[in-house]
C-alpha positions in Angstrom: -10.9 51.0 -14.1 -9.6 47.9 -12.2 -10.7 44.4 -13.3 -12.1 43.5 -9.9 -9.8 40.6 -9.3 -8.0 41.4 -6.1 -6.0 38.2 -5.7 -3.8 38.5 -8.8 -0.5 36.6 -8.8 -1.5 33.6 -6.7 -3.4 30.4 -7.5 -6.5 29.1 -5.9 -5.8 26.8 -2.9 -2.2 28.1 -2.4 -1.0 28.4 1.2 0.6 31.6 2.5 4.4 31.5 2.3 6.0 30.5 5.6 9.2 32.3 6.6 12.2 30.0 6.7 13.0 30.8 10.3 9.7 29.3 11.6 10.5 25.7 10.7 13.5 23.5 10.3 13.5 20.4 8.1 14.1 17.1 9.9 17.7 15.8 9.7 18.1 13.2 6.9 20.6 10.7 5.7 21.2 9.1 2.4 20.8 5.3 2.1 22.0 3.6 -1.1 20.6 0.3 -2.5 22.1 -1.8 -5.3 20.2 -4.2 -7.5 21.5 -7.3 -9.4 21.7 -5.2 -12.6 24.1 -2.7 -11.1 21.7 0.2 -10.6 22.3 2.3 -7.5 19.3 4.0 -5.9 19.8 6.6 -3.2 16.9 7.2 -0.8 16.8 10.1 1.7 15.5 9.0 5.1 15.1 10.5 8.5 18.1 10.0 10.7 16.1 8.2 13.4 14.2 5.9 10.9 15.4 2.4 10.4 16.3 1.6 6.8 14.5 -1.5 5.3 16.8 -4.3 4.2 15.4 -4.4 0.7 14.1 -1.7 -1.7 12.6 -2.2 -5.2 14.8 -0.8 -7.9 12.9 2.0 -9.7 14.7 1.3 -13.0 14.3 -2.5 -13.4 12.0 -3.6 -10.5 14.4 -6.1 -9.0 14.9 -6.1 -5.3 17.9 -4.0 -4.2 20.0 -4.4 -1.1 22.5 -2.3 0.9 25.5 -4.5 0.0 27.0 -3.4 -3.4 29.2 -6.5 -3.7 26.4 -9.0 -3.0 23.0 -7.6 -4.2 19.9 -9.8 -3.6 18.6 -12.1 -6.3 15.2 -12.2 -7.9 12.5 -13.2 -5.5 10.5 -16.2 -6.5 6.7 -15.7 -6.4 4.6 -18.6 -5.1 2.9 -20.3 -8.1 -0.8 -20.0 -8.6 -2.9 -22.6 -6.9 -6.4 -23.7 -7.8 -9.2 -24.0 -5.3 -8.9 -27.8 -5.6 -5.2 -27.6 -4.6 -6.1 -25.7 -1.5 -8.9 -28.2 -0.6 -6.5 -31.1 -1.1 -4.1 -29.5 1.3 -6.8 -29.6 4.0 -8.6 -32.9 3.3 -7.5 -36.4 2.5 -9.0 -38.4 -0.4 -11.1 -40.4 2.1 -12.5 -37.3 3.8 -13.3 -35.8 0.4 -15.2 -39.0 -0.6 -17.1 -39.0 2.6 -18.1 -35.3 2.3 -19.2 -35.9 -1.4 -21.3 -38.9 -0.4 -23.0 -37.0 2.4 -23.7 -34.0 0.0 -25.1 -36.4 -2.7 -27.3 -38.1 -0.1 -28.7 -34.8 1.1 -29.4 -33.8 -2.5 -31.2 -37.0 -3.3 -33.4 -36.6 -0.1 -34.4 -33.1 -1.1 -35.4 -34.4 -4.6 -37.3 -37.3 -3.1 -35.2 -40.0 -4.8 -34.2 -41.9 -1.7 
């Protein structure tokens, strides 16, 4: 007696096979990037797509460029700034003192001390 499972040999969610004559893959080209450590990374891109000037090396994480003789160096991240550093960029010492005095005066009024 059959087991009752009619869909043997395929997995759930699989799509039907498409014959090769119904589609054609997009034309592609190989673009090679080199990092400072000498790693070469070949990326396949569409012919009409513009290749980016930099690509992250999958082996070491350094930026890689298209010129093998002169690869790009390590990019320097911007150092961490505190909230106070950002405030000091926007306000001078005098403006900060005036805002602090105004806030303290408002606080004292609310507490009934002035």
